[in-house]
C-alpha positions in Angstrom: 225.4 99.6 -59.3 221.8 99.6 -60.6 220.5 100.2 -57.1 222.3 103.4 -57.0 220.5 104.9 -60.0 217.1 103.1 -60.1 214.7 103.5 -57.2 211.2 102.1 -56.6 208.0 103.2 -55.0 206.1 101.3 -52.3 204.2 99.4 -55.0 207.5 97.9 -56.2 207.4 99.6 -59.6 210.8 100.8 -60.9 210.9 104.5 -61.7 213.4 106.6 -63.6 216.5 107.9 -61.7 216.2 111.1 -59.9 217.9 114.0 -61.7 221.2 114.9 -60.1 221.8 118.6 -59.5 224.9 120.2 -61.1 227.4 120.9 -58.4 229.9 123.0 -60.3 228.1 125.7 -62.4 231.1 127.6 -63.5 231.5 127.7 -67.3 233.8 125.2 -69.0 237.0 126.8 -70.3 236.6 125.0 -73.6 233.3 125.9 -75.3 231.7 124.1 -78.2 228.9 125.2 -80.6 225.9 123.3 -81.9 227.4 123.4 -85.4 230.6 121.7 -84.2 228.6 119.0 -82.5 226.7 118.2 -85.7 229.9 118.1 -87.7 231.5 115.7 -85.3 228.4 113.4 -85.4 228.3 113.4 -89.2 232.0 112.6 -89.3 231.7 109.7 -86.9 228.8 108.3 -88.9 231.0 108.3 -92.0 233.9 106.7 -90.2 231.7 104.0 -88.7 229.8 103.1 -91.9 230.0 99.4 -92.6 232.0 98.3 -95.6 230.4 96.8 -98.7 230.5 93.1 -99.0 232.5 91.9 -101.9 231.9 88.4 -103.2 234.6 86.9 -105.4 233.6 83.3 -106.1 230.4 81.1 -106.3 231.2 79.5 -102.9 231.0 82.9 -101.1 227.8 83.7 -103.0 226.2 80.5 -102.0 227.3 81.0 -98.4 225.9 84.6 -98.5 222.6 83.5 -100.0 222.3 80.7 -97.4 222.9 83.2 -94.5 220.3 85.7 -95.9 217.7 83.0 -96.5 218.2 81.7 -93.0 217.7 85.2 -91.6 214.6 85.8 -93.6 213.2 82.4 -92.7 213.9 82.9 -89.0 212.2 86.4 -89.2 209.2 85.0 -91.0 208.8 82.3 -88.4 209.1 84.8 -85.5 206.8 87.5 -87.1 204.5 85.4 -89.2 201.9 88.2 -89.6 204.4 90.9 -90.4 203.7 91.5 -94.1 206.7 93.8 -94.6 209.1 90.9 -93.7 207.5 88.7 -96.4 207.7 91.6 -98.9 211.4 92.1 -98.2 212.1 88.4 -98.4 210.3 88.1 -101.8 212.0 91.3 -103.2 215.4 90.0 -102.2 214.7 86.7 -104.0 213.8 88.8 -107.1 217.0 90.7 -106.8 218.8 87.4 -106.9 216.9 86.6 -110.1 215.4 83.5 -108.5 211.8 84.1 -109.6 210.5 80.7 -108.6 211.7 81.1 -105.1 210.2 84.7 -105.1 206.8 83.3 -106.2 207.1 80.7 -103.5 207.6 83.4 -100.9 204.7 85.4 -102.2 202.4 82.4 -102.1 203.5 81.5 -98.6 202.7 85.1 -97.5 199.3 85.0 -99.1 198.5 81.7 -97.3 199.2 83.6 -94.0 197.1 86.7 -94.9 195.3 86.7 -98.2 193.0 89.6 -97.1 196.0 92.0 -97.2 195.6 93.7 -100.6 199.1 95.2 -100.3 200.6 91.7 -100.8 198.5 91.2 -103.9 199.5 94.5 -105.3 203.2 94.0 -104.7 203.0 90.4 -106.0 201.3 91.5 -109.3 203.7 94.5 -109.7 206.6 92.2 -109.3 205.3 89.9 -112.1 204.6 92.9 -114.3 208.1 94.3 -113.7 209.6 91.1 -114.7 207.3 91.0 -117.8 205.5 87.8 -116.7 202.2 89.0 -118.0 200.3 85.7 -117.7 201.6 85.2 -114.2 200.4 88.8 -113.5 197.0 88.1 -115.0 196.7 85.0 -112.8 197.5 87.1 -109.7 195.0 89.8 -110.6 192.3 87.3 -111.3 192.8 85.6 -108.0 193.0 89.0 -106.2 189.7 90.4 -107.6 188.0 87.1 -107.0 189.0 87.1 -103.3 188.8 90.8 -102.7 186.1 92.2 -105.1 185.4 95.3 -102.9 189.0 96.6 -103.1 188.7 99.1 -106.0 192.5 99.5 -106.2 192.9 95.9 -107.4 190.4 96.5 -110.2 192.0 99.7 -111.3 195.5 98.2 -111.4 194.2 95.2 -113.3 192.4 97.3 -115.9 195.3 99.7 -116.2 197.6 96.7 -117.0 195.3 95.4 -119.7 194.9 98.9 -121.2 198.6 99.5 -121.3 199.0 96.2 -123.1 196.4 97.4 -125.7 193.9 94.7 -124.7 190.8 96.9 -124.8 188.4 94.0 -125.0 190.0 92.4 -122.0 189.8 95.6 -120.1 186.1 96.0 -121.0 185.6 92.4 -119.8 187.2 93.2 -116.5 185.0 96.3 -116.2 181.9 94.2 -116.8 183.1 91.8 -114.1 183.6 94.7 -111.7 180.2 96.3 -112.5 178.5 93.0 -111.6 179.6 93.8 -108.0 177.8 97.2 -108.1 180.7 99.4 -107.1 180.6 103.0 -106.1 180.0 106.0 -108.3 183.7 106.4 -109.1 183.8 102.9 -110.6 181.0 103.5 -113.0 182.5 106.9 -114.0 185.8 105.2 -114.7 184.1 102.7 -117.0 182.4 105.5 -118.8 185.6 107.5 -119.2 187.3 104.3 -120.5 184.7 104.0 -123.2 184.9 107.7 -124.1 188.7 107.4 -124.5 187.9 105.1 -127.4 185.0 107.2 -128.7 182.4 104.6 -127.8 179.6 107.1 -127.0 176.7 104.6 -127.4 178.5 102.2 -125.0 179.0 105.1 -122.5 175.3 106.0 -122.8 174.3 102.4 -122.1 176.6 102.4 -119.1 175.0 105.6 -117.8 171.6 104.0 -118.1 172.8 101.0 -116.1 174.5 103.5 -113.6 171.3 105.4 -112.8 169.3 102.2 -112.5 171.8 100.9 -110.0 172.4 104.2 -108.1 169.5 106.6 -108.8 171.1 109.5 -107.1 170.9 113.2 -108.0 174.6 113.4 -108.8 174.3 110.5 -111.2 171.4 112.1 -113.1 173.2 115.4 -113.3 176.3 113.8 -114.7 174.2 111.9 -117.3 172.5 115.1 -118.4 175.8 116.9 -118.7 177.2 114.0 -120.7 174.2 114.3 -123.2 174.7 118.1 -123.3 178.4 117.7 -124.0 177.6 115.5 -126.9 175.1 118.0 -128.3 172.0 116.1 -127.5 169.9 118.8 -125.8 166.6 116.9 -126.1 168.3 113.9 -124.5 169.6 116.0 -121.7 166.2 117.5 -121.1 164.7 114.0 -121.1 167.2 112.9 -118.5 166.3 115.8 -116.2 162.6 115.1 -116.6 163.1 111.5 -115.7 165.2 112.5 -112.7 162.5 114.9 -111.4 160.0 112.0 -111.2 162.4 109.7 -109.3 164.4 112.1 -107.1 164.0 112.3 -103.3 162.8 115.5 -101.7 166.0 115.9 -99.7 168.2 116.0 -102.8 165.7 117.6 -105.2 167.0 121.1 -104.6 170.4 120.3 -106.3 168.6 118.6 -109.2 166.2 121.5 -109.8 169.0 124.1 -109.7 171.0 122.1 -112.3 167.9 121.7 -114.4 167.1 125.4 -114.3 170.7 126.3 -115.1 170.6 123.9 -118.1 167.5 125.6 -119.5 169.0 129.0 -118.9 172.2 127.9 -120.8 169.9 126.9 -123.6 168.3 130.4 -123.6 165.0 128.9 -122.5 164.2 131.5 -119.8 160.5 130.6 -119.6 161.3 126.9 -119.2 163.9 127.8 -116.5 161.2 130.0 -114.7 158.8 127.1 -114.8 161.4 124.8 -113.3 162.0 127.2 -110.5 158.3 127.8 -109.7 157.6 124.0 -109.9 160.5 123.3 -107.5 159.4 126.0 -105.0 155.9 124.6 -104.9 156.9 121.0 -104.4 160.1 121.2 -102.2 159.7 121.7 -98.4 160.6 125.3 -97.5 163.3 124.2 -95.1 165.3 122.5 -97.9 165.0 125.2 -100.6 167.2 128.0 -99.3 169.7 127.9 -102.1 166.9 127.5 -104.6 165.3 130.7 -103.5 168.6 132.6 -103.7 169.2 131.4 -107.3 165.6 132.1 -108.3 165.9 135.7 -107.0 169.2 136.1 -109.0 167.5 134.7 -112.1 164.5 137.0 -111.9 166.8 140.0 -111.3 168.6 139.1 -114.6 165.7 138.1 -116.8 162.4 139.2 -115.1 160.4 142.4 -115.0 159.7 144.4 -111.8 156.6 142.4 -110.9 158.4 139.1 -111.2 161.4 140.5 -109.2 159.0 141.6 -106.4 157.4 138.1 -106.4 160.8 136.5 -106.1 161.7 138.8 -103.2 158.4 138.0 -101.5 159.1 134.4 -102.0 162.5 134.6 -100.4 161.0 136.5 -97.4 158.3 133.9 -97.2 160.9 131.2 -97.1 162.7 133.0 -94.3 159.5 133.3 -92.2 158.7 129.7 -92.8 162.1 128.7 -91.6 161.8 130.8 -88.4 158.3 129.5 -87.5 159.5 126.0 -88.2 162.3 126.4 -85.7 160.1 128.1 -83.1 156.3 128.0 -83.8 155.6 129.9 -80.5 157.4 133.0 -81.7 154.3 135.2 -82.3 156.3 138.2 -83.5 157.5 136.2 -86.5 153.9 135.2 -87.2 152.8 138.8 -87.1 155.5 139.7 -89.6 154.6 136.8 -91.8 150.9 137.7 -91.8 151.7 141.3 -92.6 153.7 140.1 -95.6 150.8 138.0 -96.8 148.3 140.7 -96.3 150.4 143.0 -98.5 150.9 140.6 -101.4 148.9 137.4 -100.9 145.4 136.3 -101.7 142.6 135.6 -99.2 143.0 131.9 -99.0 146.8 132.1 -98.4 146.2 134.8 -95.7 143.6 132.7 -94.0 145.9 129.7 -94.2 148.7 131.6 -92.4 146.2 132.9 -89.8 144.9 129.4 -89.1 148.4 128.1 -88.8 149.4 130.9 -86.4 146.4 130.5 -84.1 146.9 126.8 -83.9 150.0 127.4 -81.8 148.3 127.7 -78.5 150.6 128.7 -75.6 151.6 125.6 -73.6 150.8 127.1 -70.1 147.6 128.6 -68.9 149.2 131.8 -67.7 148.1 135.2 -68.9 151.6 136.4 -69.6 152.0 133.7 -72.2 148.7 134.6 -73.9 149.1 138.4 -74.1 150.8 138.3 -77.5 148.9 135.2 -78.8 145.5 136.8 -78.3 146.3 139.6 -80.8 146.6 136.9 -83.5 142.8 136.3 -83.0 142.1 140.0 -82.9 143.9 140.7 -86.1 142.3 137.7 -87.8 138.8 138.9 -86.8 139.6 142.5 -88.0 140.9 141.2 -91.3 137.8 139.1 -91.9 135.5 142.1 -91.1 137.4 145.0 -92.8 139.4 143.4 -95.6 137.6 140.2 -96.5 134.1 141.5 -95.6 133.0 138.1 -94.4 130.8 138.8 -91.3 129.8 135.3 -90.5 133.5 134.2 -90.5 134.3 137.2 -88.3 131.6 136.1 -85.8 133.0 132.5 -85.9 136.5 133.8 -85.2 135.3 135.7 -82.1 133.2 132.8 -80.9 136.2 130.3 -81.3 138.5 132.7 -79.5 136.2 133.2 -76.6 135.7 129.4 -76.4 139.5 128.8 -76.3 140.4 131.2 -73.5 140.4 129.6 -70.0 138.1 132.1 -68.4 138.2 130.4 -65.0 141.9 131.3 -64.7 142.1 134.6 -66.6 140.4 136.5 -69.4 140.8 139.4 -71.7 138.3 142.3 -71.6 139.5 143.5 -74.9 138.3 140.5 -76.9 134.9 140.6 -75.2 134.5 144.3 -76.0 135.6 143.8 -79.6 133.1 141.1 -80.1 130.3 143.3 -78.7 131.3 146.3 -80.9 131.3 144.0 -83.9 127.7 142.9 -83.1 126.6 146.5 -82.6 128.1 147.5 -86.0 126.0 144.7 -87.4 122.9 146.2 -85.6 122.6 143.0 -83.6 121.9 144.5 -80.2 120.6 141.3 -78.7 123.8 139.5 -79.7 125.8 142.2 -78.1 123.8 141.9 -74.8 124.2 138.2 -74.9 128.0 138.5 -75.2 128.0 141.0 -72.3 126.0 138.6 -70.2 128.4 135.8 -70.9 131.3 138.0 -70.1 129.8 139.1 -66.7 128.9 135.5 -65.9 132.3 134.0 -66.8 134.9 136.7 -66.3 133.5 140.0 -64.9 135.9 142.9 -65.2 135.7 146.7 -64.6 136.0 147.5 -68.3 133.2 145.2 -69.3 130.8 146.7 -66.7 131.7 150.2 -67.7 131.3 149.6 -71.4 128.0 147.8 -70.9 126.6 150.6 -68.8 127.9 153.2 -71.3 126.1 151.5 -74.2 122.8 151.0 -72.3 123.0 154.7 -71.2 123.4 155.7 -74.8 120.3 153.8 -75.6 118.5 155.4 -72.6 117.8 152.2 -70.7 118.0 153.6 -67.2 116.6 150.5 -65.5 119.2 148.3 -67.2 121.9 150.7 -66.1 120.7 150.5 -62.5 120.7 146.7 -62.6 124.1 146.7 -64.1 125.4 149.0 -61.4 123.9 146.8 -58.8 125.6 143.8 -60.3 128.9 145.8 -60.5 128.7 146.7 -56.9 127.7 143.2 -55.9 130.8 141.9 -57.6 133.2 144.6 -56.4 131.7 146.5 -53.3 135.0 148.1 -52.7 135.1 149.9 -56.0 134.7 153.6 -55.3 134.5 154.5 -58.9 131.4 152.4 -59.3 129.7 154.0 -56.3 130.5 157.5 -57.5 129.3 156.8 -61.0 126.1 155.2 -59.8 125.4 158.2 -57.6 126.2 160.6 -60.4 123.7 158.7 -62.6 121.0 159.2 -60.0 122.0 162.8 -59.6 121.8 163.4 -63.4 118.2 162.0 -63.2 117.4 164.5 -60.3 117.0 161.6 -57.9 118.7 163.4 -55.0 117.5 161.1 -52.3 118.6 158.0 -54.2 122.0 159.5 -54.9 122.4 160.4 -51.1 121.3 156.9 -50.1 123.9 155.4 -52.5 126.6 157.6 -51.0 125.6 156.7 -47.5 125.6 153.0 -48.4 129.0 153.4 -50.0 130.8 155.1 -47.0 129.6 152.3 -44.7 131.5 149.6 -46.7 134.2 148.0 -44.6 136.8 148.2 -47.4 137.2 150.7 -50.1 139.9 151.1 -52.7 139.8 154.9 -52.9 137.8 156.3 -50.0 139.1 159.8 -50.5 137.5 159.9 -53.9 134.2 158.7 -52.5 134.1 161.2 -49.6 135.1 164.1 -51.9 132.3 163.2 -54.3 129.8 163.0 -51.5 130.9 166.3 -50.0 130.9 168.0 -53.5 127.4 166.6 -54.0 126.1 168.2 -50.8 127.8 171.5 -51.5 126.3 171.5 -55.0 122.9 171.1 -53.4 123.5 173.9 -50.9 123.3 171.6 -47.9 126.1 173.3 -45.8 125.0 171.8 -42.5 125.0 168.3 -43.9 128.4 169.0 -45.5 129.8 170.0 -42.0 128.3 166.8 -40.6 130.1 164.9 -43.4 133.4 166.6 -42.6 133.0 165.7 -38.9 132.2 162.1 -39.8 135.3 162.0 -42.0 137.5 163.5 -39.2 136.3 160.7 -36.9 137.8 158.3 -39.4 141.0 160.1 -40.4 142.9 163.1 -39.2 144.8 163.7 -42.4 146.0 167.2 -42.8 144.4 167.5 -46.2 141.0 166.8 -44.6 141.5 169.7 -42.2 142.6 172.0 -45.0 139.6 171.0 -47.2 137.3 171.5 -44.2 138.7 175.0 -43.5 138.5 176.0 -47.2 134.9 174.9 -47.3 134.1 177.1 -44.3 135.9 180.0 -46.0 134.1 179.3 -49.3 130.7 179.6 -47.7 131.5 183.3 -47.3 131.5 183.7 -51.1 128.3 181.8 -51.4 126.6 184.0 -48.9 127.9 187.2 -50.5 126.5 186.1 -53.9 123.1 185.7 -52.5 123.1 189.3 -51.1 123.4 191.0 -54.5 120.9 193.9 -54.8 118.8 194.6 -57.8 121.3 197.1 -59.3 124.0 194.4 -59.3 126.4 196.3 -57.0 127.5 194.0 -54.1 126.8 195.2 -50.6 129.2 193.2 -48.5 128.0 191.7 -45.3 131.0 192.0 -43.0 129.2 190.2 -40.2 128.7 187.1 -42.4 132.3 187.2 -43.6 133.6 187.3 -40.1 131.5 184.4 -39.1 132.9 182.3 -41.9 136.5 183.4 -41.1 136.0 182.5 -37.5 134.6 179.0 -38.4 137.6 178.4 -40.7 140.0 179.5 -37.9 138.3 177.2 -35.5 139.0 174.3 -37.9 142.6 175.2 -38.2 142.9 175.7 -34.4 141.4 172.2 -33.8 143.8 170.8 -36.3 146.9 172.5 -34.7 145.7 171.4 -31.3 145.4 167.8 -32.5 148.9 167.7 -34.0 150.4 169.4 -30.9 148.8 167.1 -28.4 147.9 163.8 -30.2 150.5 163.6 -33.0 153.6 165.6 -32.1 155.8 163.5 -34.4 154.0 164.7 -37.5 155.9 167.9 -37.7 156.0 168.2 -41.5 152.2 167.8 -41.8 151.7 170.4 -39.1 154.1 172.8 -40.9 152.1 172.4 -44.2 148.9 173.0 -42.3 150.3 176.2 -40.9 151.4 177.4 -44.3 147.9 176.8 -45.7 146.4 178.7 -42.8 148.8 181.6 -43.4 147.9 181.7 -47.1 144.2 181.8 -46.2 144.7 184.6 -43.8 146.5 186.6 -46.5 143.6 185.9 -48.9 141.1 187.3 -46.3 142.7 190.8 -46.8 141.6 193.3 -44.2 139.7 190.7 -42.2 142.7 188.4 -42.0 145.0 188.2 -39.0 148.4 187.2 -40.2 150.1 187.8 -36.8 147.9 185.1 -35.3 149.5 182.5 -37.5 153.0 183.9 -37.6 153.4 183.5 -33.9 152.7 179.8 -34.3 155.0 179.2 -37.3 157.9 176.8 -36.8 161.5 177.3 -37.4 163.4 175.2 -39.9 166.4 173.3 -38.3 169.0 171.2 -40.1 169.8 168.0 -38.3 171.9 165.0 -39.0 171.0 161.3 -38.6 173.3 158.3 -39.0 172.7 155.7 -41.6 173.6 152.2 -40.4 175.1 149.6 -42.7 174.0 146.0 -43.1 176.5 144.8 -40.5 175.2 147.3 -37.9 178.0 149.9 -38.2 177.7 153.5 -39.1 177.8 153.9 -42.8 177.3 157.7 -43.2 175.4 160.7 -41.9 172.5 162.3 -43.7 171.2 165.9 -43.3 167.5 166.5 -43.1 165.2 169.5 -42.3 163.2 169.4 -39.1 160.7 171.9 -37.6 160.9 173.5 -34.2 157.6 174.9 -33.0 157.4 177.8 -30.5 156.4 175.6 -27.5 159.4 173.4 -28.1 162.1 176.1 -28.2 160.5 178.0 -25.3 160.8 174.8 -23.3 164.4 174.5 -24.4 165.1 178.1 -23.2 163.5 177.3 -19.8 165.7 174.3 -19.4 168.8 176.4 -20.1 167.8 179.0 -17.5 167.1 176.3 -15.0 170.5 174.7 -15.5 172.2 178.1 -15.2 170.4 178.8 -11.9 171.4 175.4 -10.5 175.0 176.1 -11.5 175.0 179.5 -9.8 173.6 178.0 -6.5 176.2 175.3 -6.5 179.0 177.9 -6.9 177.6 180.0 -4.0 177.5 176.9 -1.8 181.1 176.1 -2.6 182.2 179.6 -1.6 180.4 179.5 1.7 181.9 176.3 2.9 185.3 177.1 1.5 185.5 174.2 -0.8 187.9 174.6 -3.6 188.3 172.2 -6.3 191.8 171.9 -7.8 191.7 172.1 -11.5 194.9 171.5 -13.5 196.2 174.3 -15.7 195.8 173.6 -19.3 
């Protein structure tokens, strides 16, 4: 039958039977509630309750006892380590008033497991319940001797002696217990015992032994509160003072808070303030958060405005200390901390915070990690110069900062320039030049060259400026700004040939960062000198390099502008202009020829640049309008393009068509004329094909739609 309900897996392990599905799911005609089921179960339990055993004579009693003892003995042999079996056996013997047998059972149980303190407790309680006091004392003595670290045994033993009124015996037990150096609660129990019998001196002596054995902050505070409760304020203060000398830094905060609250409760506000200040000076900032909070509340209650502000500053200082302790590379916190100290602190404290801040050098030699850090040095130097007024210390700060920066990987022009400006303010020009020389030698930068040249120019050292420009261009020959400024310097000195030679040398460089700026400056230079032919040559040389439409427009505007220059030179003595129409027409013709060349270039060589060509035509039209009577607008209008809207498809990443986008294109006259010719040619071919079909009689059947 078992094989029908129990199945096994391939490993041979028997599993639970599979649940059998309910075949008939129709409701039972007789329904039952949960309440009825509980009532039936309760009724069955009452009916099946075993009847009480009734013993009528000694023989039956002896037989009953024999059977019970045999059962207990068998159980104790089978489960020797089961303490509950021994306890039930001993308690049954007690219920039969056979105390000797009960003691025998307890002793047998203790032989099996004497470390089980529950057995000792039950054994002693049984003796106490049966008023066998000496037997109970014997049990307690043996228990505390074998298990002295079980506090419950000591408590029960002392409680028994105290209930019996044996105070001296209880005190003796406490002394035995204290020799084992128990925990804090054991000492406090001894102290409370003495206080119950008004033995204050004995309690004080126990406190002294307690703090010698366990010199913890909690013990000192309880001792001081004990003295305070007994009215000995001087004694309590003495306890706190002794505790301050022996307490560890980790637990000192709790001690100082309790000490200050004690002085405050004694109306000694100055003493309490001294305690708070002493604690804040000697406890590490990370362990004094609660102390700062309480000190601030104390000052708000008892202090004046100045003291309240000092307390608030102290709390903020603690917050900053905590943040920089967690992350010393958080330079924003250092800036806030320094700003706080600069507002309220002294010089030495400010310098200390600055020194601690700059000691946190970024771990990696990458400029992005140093960009915030370098401002710590800058602020430090400015503080020493402007606030502290210590110039030598300022010079040392700049020197150490420049020595710390890895100039072979990156540098900061700002710190070089600040150091130079400081030396200039100190009228130390040679020192400033030396710093500039070191900067150019170690980490040359545009800003350094520009500032050095500017300073030397202010002092009128032209030869030094030329040497610096040469160094500048030797370091960065592609820098158009340097070429232009060098030429402008020579131009300002009326050294026209030197300026022209610099421009010529500049435009021959193989690589330039802003060539348009250089060419424009060169052209403006020649125009300012009235060298129009040389300007035209420059434009032609520029067009050989680039055909950008802005170059064509600038060239044409130059040709048109020469007309105004010529007209200004023809003013008579009376100041009334006599216009030279011949000169004007020549300038206009030259400007038109430039535009025509440009249009011809875009039509033949770059037909795809339609937008640039359209912008060029627009500039030409505006110029013709500006010529007034001499302009020929119709000449340009016949070449203007038409704007046409077109669509282009935008492909997606997978190559399909994502969407269509409209854009504006330009259709020039030669393009739509060619389009019209193609349409006429197609119409002519179609007409010839139709006439050929009519001649040969060829008819094409076309279905009716």
